C-alpha positions in Angstrom: 25.2 -3.7 -22.6 25.8 -3.0 -19.1 22.5 -1.5 -18.5 20.9 -4.5 -19.7 23.0 -6.7 -17.5 21.5 -5.0 -14.3 18.2 -6.8 -15.2 19.9 -10.2 -14.9 21.5 -9.6 -11.5 19.9 -11.0 -8.1 20.6 -7.8 -6.4 18.6 -5.8 -8.7 15.4 -8.0 -8.2 16.2 -8.3 -4.4 15.9 -4.7 -4.2 12.9 -4.7 -6.6 10.7 -7.1 -4.5 11.8 -5.2 -1.3 10.7 -1.7 -3.0 7.4 -3.4 -4.1 6.4 -4.9 -0.6 5.0 -1.7 0.9 3.3 -0.9 -2.2 1.6 -4.3 -2.3 0.2 -3.8 1.0 -1.2 -0.4 0.4 -2.4 -1.4 -3.2 -4.3 -4.2 -2.0 -6.0 -1.9 0.8 -6.9 0.6 -1.7 -8.4 -2.1 -4.0 -10.5 -3.4 -1.3 -11.9 -0.1 -0.4 -12.6 0.8 -4.2 -14.1 -2.6 -4.8 -16.6 -1.7 -2.3 -17.4 1.6 -3.8 -15.3 4.1 -1.8 -12.2 5.9 -3.0 -9.8 6.3 -0.1 -7.6 9.3 -0.8 -6.3 9.1 2.9 -4.0 6.4 2.0 -0.9 8.7 1.9 -1.6 9.9 5.5 -2.6 6.6 6.7 0.6 5.1 5.5 2.6 7.9 7.5 0.5 6.9 10.5 1.2 3.3 10.1 5.1 3.9 9.6 5.1 6.0 12.7 2.9 4.0 15.2 4.8 0.6 14.3 8.1 2.2 14.7 7.3 4.2 17.9 5.7 0.8 19.3 9.0 -1.2 18.8 11.2 2.0 20.1 9.2 2.0 23.4 9.9 -1.7 23.8 7.1 -3.6 21.9 7.8 -6.7 20.0 8.1 -6.2 16.0 4.9 -8.2 15.4 3.1 -6.1 18.1 4.2 -3.0 16.2 2.7 -4.3 13.2 -0.4 -5.0 14.9 -0.5 -1.5 16.4 0.1 0.1 12.8 -3.0 -2.1 11.4 -5.1 -0.7 14.4 -4.0 2.8 13.7 -4.9 2.3 10.1 -8.3 0.8 10.9 -8.9 3.7 13.2 -8.5 6.3 10.5 -10.4 4.1 8.1 -13.4 4.2 10.5 -13.2 7.9 10.8 -13.0 7.9 6.8 -15.8 5.4 6.5 -18.3 7.4 8.9 -17.9 10.4 7.1 -18.2 9.2 3.5 -20.5 6.1 3.9 -23.5 6.9 6.3 -23.2 10.7 6.1 -22.3 10.9 2.3 -19.7 13.5 2.4 -17.4 14.0 -0.5 -14.8 11.2 -0.6 -12.2 13.4 -2.4 -12.4 16.0 0.4 -12.7 13.4 3.3 -9.7 11.6 1.7 -7.6 14.8 1.5 -8.6 15.6 5.0 -7.5 12.2 6.3 -4.2 12.4 4.8 -3.4 15.9 6.5 -4.8 14.8 9.8 -2.8 11.5 9.8 0.2 13.2 8.7 0.2 16.2 11.2 -0.8 13.8 14.2 2.2 11.6 13.3 4.7 14.3 13.2 3.2 16.0 16.3 3.3 12.8 18.3 6.9 12.3 17.0 7.8 15.7 18.7 6.1 14.9 21.8 7.9 11.4 22.2 11.4 12.8 20.9 11.5 16.7 21.6 15.1 17.0 21.7 16.3 14.5 19.0 17.9 15.6 15.9 18.5 12.4 14.2 15.8 9.5 14.3 16.6 6.7 16.7 17.0 3.3 15.4 15.3 0.0 16.1 16.4 -3.8 15.5 14.0 -4.2 12.3 12.8 -7.5 10.8 15.8 -9.4 9.2 15.7 -11.5 6.0 14.4 -15.0 6.6 15.8 -17.2 3.9 13.8 -20.3 2.7 15.9 -23.4 2.7 16.7 -24.8 -0.8 14.2 -22.3 -2.5 16.5 -19.4 -1.6 19.4 -21.0 -3.3 17.7 -20.7 -6.7 19.6 -18.5 -9.0 18.2 -14.9 -9.4 14.8 -15.9 -8.4 15.9 -17.6 -4.9 17.2 -14.6 -3.4 14.5 -12.3 -4.9 11.6 -14.2 -3.7 12.9 -16.6 -1.0 15.5 -14.4 1.0 13.2 -11.6 2.3 12.0 -10.4 5.6 9.0 -11.9 6.9 6.8 -8.8 6.1 7.4 -9.4 2.5 6.3 -13.0 2.6 3.1 -11.6 4.3 2.7 -9.1 1.4 2.4 -12.1 -1.2 0.3 -14.0 1.2 -2.2 -11.0 1.5 -2.6 -10.8 -2.5 -3.4 -14.4 -2.4 -6.0 -13.9 0.5 -7.5 -10.9 -1.0 -8.0 -12.5 -4.3 -9.4 -15.7 -2.6 -11.9 -13.7 -0.5 -13.0 -11.4 -3.3 -13.7 -14.1 -5.8 -14.2 -17.5 -3.7 -16.4 -16.4 -0.8 -19.7 -14.9 -0.1 -18.3 -11.8 1.8 -16.1 -11.2 -1.4 -19.0 -11.1 -3.6 -20.9 -8.7 -1.3 -18.0 -6.3 -1.3 -18.0 -6.3 -5.2 -21.6 -6.0 -5.3 -21.5 -3.1 -3.2 -19.2 -1.2 -5.5 -21.1 -2.4 -8.7 -24.8 -2.6 -7.7 -25.4 -1.7 -3.9 -29.2 -2.0 -4.4 -28.8 -5.6 -5.2 -26.9 -6.1 -1.9 -29.6 -4.4 0.1 -32.1 -6.6 -1.7 -30.4 -9.6 -0.2 -30.9 -8.2 3.3 -27.1 -7.3 3.5 -26.1 -3.7 5.1 -24.4 -1.8 2.2 -23.1 0.5 5.1 -21.8 -2.2 7.0 -19.9 -3.6 3.9 -18.5 -0.5 2.8 -17.3 0.5 6.2 -15.8 -2.8 7.1 -13.9 -2.8 3.7 -12.6 0.8 4.2 -11.5 -0.2 7.6 -9.7 -3.5 6.5 -8.2 -1.6 3.5 -7.0 1.2 5.7 -5.2 -1.4 8.1 -3.3 -2.8 5.1 -2.2 0.5 3.9 -0.9 1.2 7.5 1.0 -2.0 7.4 2.5 -0.7 4.1 3.6 2.3 5.8 4.9 0.0 9.0 7.1 -2.0 6.5 9.3 1.0 5.6 10.3 1.6 9.2 10.3 -2.0 10.5 11.6 -4.0 7.3 13.1 -1.7 4.7 14.7 0.8 7.2 15.0 0.8 10.7 13.9 4.3 11.9 11.3 6.8 10.9 11.9 10.2 9.2 9.7 12.9 7.8 8.9 12.4 4.0 9.6 8.7 4.0 6.4 7.6 2.4 7.1 10.2 -0.4 4.0 9.9 -2.7 3.9 6.0 -2.4 0.2 6.3 -1.3 -0.6 8.2 -4.6 1.3 5.5 -6.7 -1.0 2.9 -5.1 -4.2 4.6 -6.1 -2.7 4.5 -9.8 -1.8 0.8 -9.4 -5.2 0.0 -8.5 -6.4 1.4 -11.9 -3.5 -0.4 -13.6 -4.3 -3.6 -12.4 -8.2 -3.0 -13.4 -9.1 -3.4 -9.7 -7.8 -7.1 -9.9 -5.4 -8.3 -7.1 -2.9 -10.3 -9.3 -2.6 -7.5 -11.8 -1.9 -4.9 -9.3 0.6 -7.0 -7.9 2.3 -6.9 -11.2 2.0 -3.4 -11.5 3.7 -2.9 -8.0 6.6 -5.1 -9.1 6.9 -3.0 -12.2 7.1 0.2 -10.7 9.7 -1.1 -8.0 11.7 -2.6 -10.8 11.8 0.9 -12.6 12.7 2.5 -9.1 15.4 -0.1 -8.6 16.6 0.4 -12.1 17.0 4.0 -12.0 19.3 3.7 -8.9 21.7 1.5 -10.7 21.6 3.5 -13.8 22.7 6.7 -11.7 25.5 4.5 -10.6 26.4 3.6 -14.0 26.6 6.8 -15.6 28.6 8.3 -12.8 26.7 11.6 -12.5 27.2 12.5 -16.3 23.2 12.7 -16.5 21.4 14.8 -13.9 20.0 12.6 -11.1 16.6 14.2 -11.4 16.0 12.6 -14.8 16.6 9.2 -13.1 14.2 10.0 -10.3 11.5 11.0 -12.7 11.9 7.7 -14.9 9.8 5.4 -12.7 7.0 7.8 -12.4 7.1 8.6 -16.3 7.1 5.1 -17.2 4.3 4.1 -14.8 2.1 6.8 -16.3 2.8 5.5 -19.6 1.9 2.0 -18.6 -1.3 3.5 -16.7 -2.6 5.0 -19.8 -2.2 1.9 -21.9 -3.7 -0.5 -19.3 -6.5 2.0 -18.0 -7.9 2.2 -21.6 -9.3 -1.4 -21.0 -10.1 -1.2 -17.5 -13.7 -1.5 -16.1 -14.2 0.3 -12.9 -16.7 -0.5 -10.3 -19.9 1.2 -11.5 -20.8 2.4 -7.8 -17.4 3.8 -7.1 -17.6 7.2 -5.3 -21.4 7.1 -5.4 -23.0 7.4 -2.1 -25.7 5.1 -1.2 -28.6 5.5 1.3 -30.7 2.6 2.4 -33.8 2.2 0.2 -32.4 4.0 -2.8 -33.0 2.6 -6.2 
């Protein structure tokens, strides 16, 4: 009964939304890339680069929002490299993505050691603080969970709405979706498939980096190695879980975050009677099961991972 009562506490849902926030940014970024026909496996490294660049900017005296902007620019830069190699040059998206992850991760750690060569514990910064919305934040359970979060969490939900609006309500979104479904139709309209795909990868990578920056500037207040801890790969799965739709992907991110927050509380409830590794494994196992169920009905972009050269039919 106590295990069920956890689900009815405000603190549980506050933690779930906080855990979901970086996943939402990165999942929206990956969704944009894949909708345009490019699988971005560089997401893990780009999140690391965003986490480090945003944090070090603030540590060196920059404003918090300036740190977010620097993180987004760092992500866009890695996105540009990824897009240049995979879109006009047509190199393997799998190989390039893994290479971007290794490059971004290694470069972040190397720069960390250059900036802080003698530091044994990561320095702290003044991170974003919760910003309660009057009246709404006082609603039981829902209020603290949704309306007493940091500004970056609010921005994550705004990003979902913006991505959905652009993809389904604007000519640009139609071009992005067509580039991932039927690129020859895009070219027939006089639109550059290369430009659409490269732009989508850069924007998507910028969002991934902001997801990483959330961890160092909102969830925590310092940068440490292995803090991304596979979140990038989870986001790739969440895109499939959401059938390449922003709304469903948002629900998937919250579901995974709820699993994660729940396992922490179950560990405390059992008092160590059950090996903690079992609890750590639980959100991933449940996510895999949910992914299996949802992906059977998923309709993926038809031109995903297929290089396109101008004039092809």
